[in-house]
N, C-alpha and C positions, 0 to 999 in steps of 0.2 A: 434352772431358769434364771436368765439374766435380767438386769434392770430394764432393758428395752423391750423384753417380751411382754411385760404388763402394758407398756404403752402401745405396742403393736396389737395386743388383744383388744384394748379399749378402742383403738382406731377401726379395727375390723368389726367390732360390735356396733359402733356408731354408723359405719357405712351400711351395714345391713339394716339397722334400725331405721335409718332414713327411707330406705325403700319400703320397709314394712308400714312406716308411718304414712308415706304417700299413698300407698294402696288402701290403707284403712281410712284415709281422709276421703277418698272417692266413695267408700262405703258409708261414711257419715253423710256426705252430700246426697247419696241415693236414698238415705233413710234406712239402711240395713244395719247400721252400727251406731250405738250411742255413747260408748265409752270414749275417753280421751285418747286420740290416736297416738300421740307422742308417748304418754306413760305406758300404754298398752303395747306399743311397739318394742320399747325398751324391755318390758317384762317378757314378751314372747322371745325376743333374741336371747335374753339372759337364761330363760328356761331351757332353751334348746342347747345353748352353749354349756350350761351346768350339767346337762344330761350326758354330754360327750366332750368334755373339755379337751382331751388329747386330739380328737379329730379336728376340732376348730382352731386350736392354738398352734398347729403346725408340728404336733408331736410325731406325725408320721412322715415328716419331710416337706410337706407342702400345706399351704393354707388354702381353704376354699375361697372361691370368688363370692363377692357380696350377694349376687343373685341366688346362688346355691344356699348361702347361709340364711337368706330371707325365706326361700322356699322351705328349708328345714324348720325354721321358726314357725311358719304358718302350718305345715303338716304336724309338727309336734303340738301346736296349739289346738288344731282340729281334734286331736286325740285327747288332750287335756280337758278341753271344754266341750266334750261330746255330749254332755247333758244339758248344755244351754244353747238351744237352737238359734237364738238371736246372735250369739257370738259365732257359733259354728258356721252358719251360712256366710257371714261376712268373711271369715277365714278361708272358706272353701272358694268363694268368689275370687278373693285376692290371690290365692294360690293358682287358680286357673288363669288369672291375668298374667302371672309370671310365666306360665307355660305358653300362653299366647304370644307374649313378647319373644320368648325363646324360639318358638316355631317360626316366627318371622325373621328375627335378627340374630339367631345363635352364632352365626359366623363372625359377628362383630365382637363377641366377648371372648376373653382369654380363659376358656374353661379347660380344666384338666381332669384327669381320671377320678380324682376325689370329688370334684364337682359332678361329674357324671353319675357317680354312685349316690350322692346326696340327692340329686335331682330325680334319679330313678326311684329311690325310696319315697320321696315326696309325691311322685306321680302315682305310685300305687295307692297312697292315702287319698289323693284327689279322685282318682277313678272309682275307688270303692265308695266314697261319699257322693259322688255325682250319680253313680248308678242307683243309689238309694233315693236320690232326688231326681231321677231321670224323667219322671212324669210331670215334672213342674216346668214352667216356661224358662226357669233359670237354666236349665240343661241345654236348651236350644243353642245359646250362644257358644257353648263349649263342645258342641257335637263332634267337631273335628278332632279334638283331643281325646274323645272317648272311644273312637274307633280303633280297633286293634290293627297293628301294623301288618 
């Protein structure tokens, strides 16, 4: 690992953490999340990165796009904070917002096969959790994402 690899890793983490933070700030404003979005975003991205460092740091030849890293951070967080409904709901909603964005504007993003795999894995977590919450008004806004292709 060269000197610049660490700088690139930090840059990619920051890019993803900004997305995570912005989505968590929406949840703070909606009253569904009460932690500090900036600190929690950094924590979520670091937790996901530490779980699969070779995947995120380009060890397989390519680095994932920031939206895929953010989706991975949210899906990993949903699993890690499964026992805390106040955090879990905010993470599931935020993850859903990433998928809504991709459903609308996917062609605008430089996604690669690694991104596709990360997003597919995150979508599984999202769908599992939304099915558990499917009888709530929350699920209504994400109905199109829950339909099988």
